[in-house]
N, C-alpha and C positions, 0 to 999 in steps of 0.2 A: 237547418243551420249547417253551413259547411264546416267540415272538420279542417282545422288550419294548423293545429299545434304540431302535427306530425310531419309537416313539410319543412323544407329548409329555408323558408322565407325569413329574412332577418327581422328582428323585432324593433329595429330602429328605423324611423322614417325621417328623412332630412327634408325640411321645408326650403324650397328654392324660391325666395321672394325677390324676383328681379323684374325689371320692366323690358328686358330685351333678351333675345335668343343668345347672343354672343356671351354676355355675362353669365347667363344661366348655364350654358354648356361648358364654359370654362371652369365653373365650380364643380359641375357634375363629373367632368373628366378627371378631377382630382380624387373622386370618391371610388368606391368599389361595390359592385352589385352583390358581392358575397357578404358585405357588411351592413348594407342599408338599402332601403327602398326610397323612392323620391316622392315628395308631395308637390303637386302643381296646384297652386291656388289661383284666386281670381286675377291678381296683378299679372302674373306670367301668362295665364291663359288668354286674358283679354288683349294683352300686348302682342302675343304671337299666334294665337289660334291653334287649331288641332295639330298643325304641323309639328309643334314642339313635342307633342305626345309621341309621334312616330320617331322623332330624332332621339328622344330619351330611351325609347324602347330599343332602338338600334344599338345603344350603348349597353344593353343587357339589364336594365333596371325595371323592377315592377313599379307601377305608378298608382298613388292614391290621388285621385282627381277630386280636389277639395273645393267644390263650387257651391256647396250648401244650397241645393235647389229648394226654393220656397215659392210656390205659386199654386194656381188651381190644379186639380188632379190631372187633367189631360196634358197640361204643359209639363208637369213634373215627370209623369210616366214616360212621355215621348223623349224628354231630355235625358232621362236615365238610360233609355234604350239606345239613344245616340251615343252616350258615353260608353255603353257596353260594346258598341260596334267599333269603338276606338281601341278596344282590347285592354282597357285599364283593369287593374287588379282590385281596386277599391274605390267607392264613390260615396257621397253622402247627400242627405236631404235634411231639411229642418223637420224635426218631429212635430213641430207646431203646424205643419201642413194638415195634420189630422190622420186618424187611423185608416179611413177609407183610402186615402191617397197612398199611404204606406203599404197597405195590403195589396192594392191593385198593382203598385210598382213591382213588388216582389213576385206577384203572380205572373205578370207579363215577362219579367226577366227569366223566370224559371221556364215559362212556356216556350221561350225562344232559345232555351238551352245555353244561356250565357253563364259563364263561370265567374261571376263578379260579386264581390262582397258589397253589400249595401248597409250603410250605417245611418243611424238617426242622430242628428245634432240635438243635444239637450239644451243646456244654457251655456252660451259662449263663456270662455274662461276670462274674458275681459270684463265680465259683469259681476257685481256683488249684490248683497241683499238690498241695499238702498236703491240701486239702479233698477233691479227687477220690480221693486215696489212702484217706482216712478212709472214704469211701463204699464203697470196695472196688474201684475201677478199678486195674488193674495198670500201665497206661500213664500217661505224663505228659499234661498237657492237650493239647499240640500233636499228639501221636500219636493220642490218643483222638478229637480233633476230626477228624483226617484219616480215621480209620477210619469214623466216623459219616457224614462227608460223602460218602465212597465208597459207603456203603450207600444214602444218599439218591439219589445219581446212578444206582446200579444199579436202584433201585426206580422210576426215572423221575420223581422229584420235580422241581419247577421250580428249586428252589434250597435254600439253607441259611441259617440264622441263626448267625453266628459273630462272633468279635471281629475287629477290623481286623488284628490280629497274624497271623491264620491265613489271610487271603484269598489272599495271593500264592502260598502253598503249594498251596491248593485249586485256584486257576486254572491253575497250572503243572503240577501232578501229576495232577489228576483231570479237570477239564474247564473250559475258559474260558467255556463256556456256562452253567455252573451259577450261578444268580443268588446273589450274596452280599449279605445284608442285615446291616449291622453296627450293633448298639447299643453303648452304652458310649462314645459320642462326647462328648468334653469339649474345651472351649477351653483354650488353653495355660495360663491362670492359674487354671483351675478346680480345685476339690477333686475327689477321686475318689469321695467319699461311699461308697455301698454297692457300687460297681463295682471289680473288681480289675484286669481287663484292658481298659484304656481307650486311646483314641487320638484325635488331633485330626482334624478334617475333611480337612485337607491330606494328612496321612499316609495316612488311609483311602483317599483317591482315588488316591494314588500306588501303593498296594498293590493296587488293582483293585476296591475295593468298588463295587457297583452302586447300592446305596441305603444311606443312613445314617439312623439313628434318633437324634433329638435331643429331649430333654425339657426339663429345667430351664433350660438356657442360653437357650431361647426363652420357655418359659411363665412363668418367674420374672422375665423381663426387663421393665424399665420401658417399653421400646419393642419389643414382640415382633416386629413386622414388620421393623424395622431389624436386629435381631439375626438374624432368619431370612435376610434378604438378605445379611448379612455371611457367614454360614455357607455359604449357597448359593454365593456368589462364591468363597469360599476353596476349597470342594469342587470346583466346576466348573473353576476355573483350573488345578487340579492334575491334572485328568483327562488 
């Protein structure tokens, strides 16, 4: 597992959910690579393709490529290697791909000497107990996340994507070195929108989150850099 806490990488990741390059870059240009990293998700990547990665890199930002690969082993491994060639800082796959796929992916990335963090997605923060039962999971969200995080740790992944509610458990019972990236971060007075398991920056820090992903509270703000600084301060003061 890579050591990451001693470097100067910011702990805030801003999600840029746009469907075109112009809007994406106009938001990113208002931000500062010393204060945040950038998350490129499916909407932006499918709209713009890999060129958006190099344009964001040119602005000095590290990129979390959030495509949540979920496929047969060969496809996942090759896709992760393709992501590594783009020079991204962090990438993820669904841990429900299975342990063999996760182990093989990490092994191939290390073999090729790529310095890229690989995280396993546990249970999406838009799902709750009722919905995962509907899908067919027999455990509740909390227990299912723990099982999947354990599989990620056993497969030598660098970390997991989970909600802030699950971090403390993961750090205490599985490994304090497993990087926990937490989406679903909302400010106190914010609506939950499509997220079910949400948390404030302060609580996420208290529970042990290593990185938090923030979208609309920054990107929809009239003063994105001010909102970003406020979130960063709230998060770091609570660490």
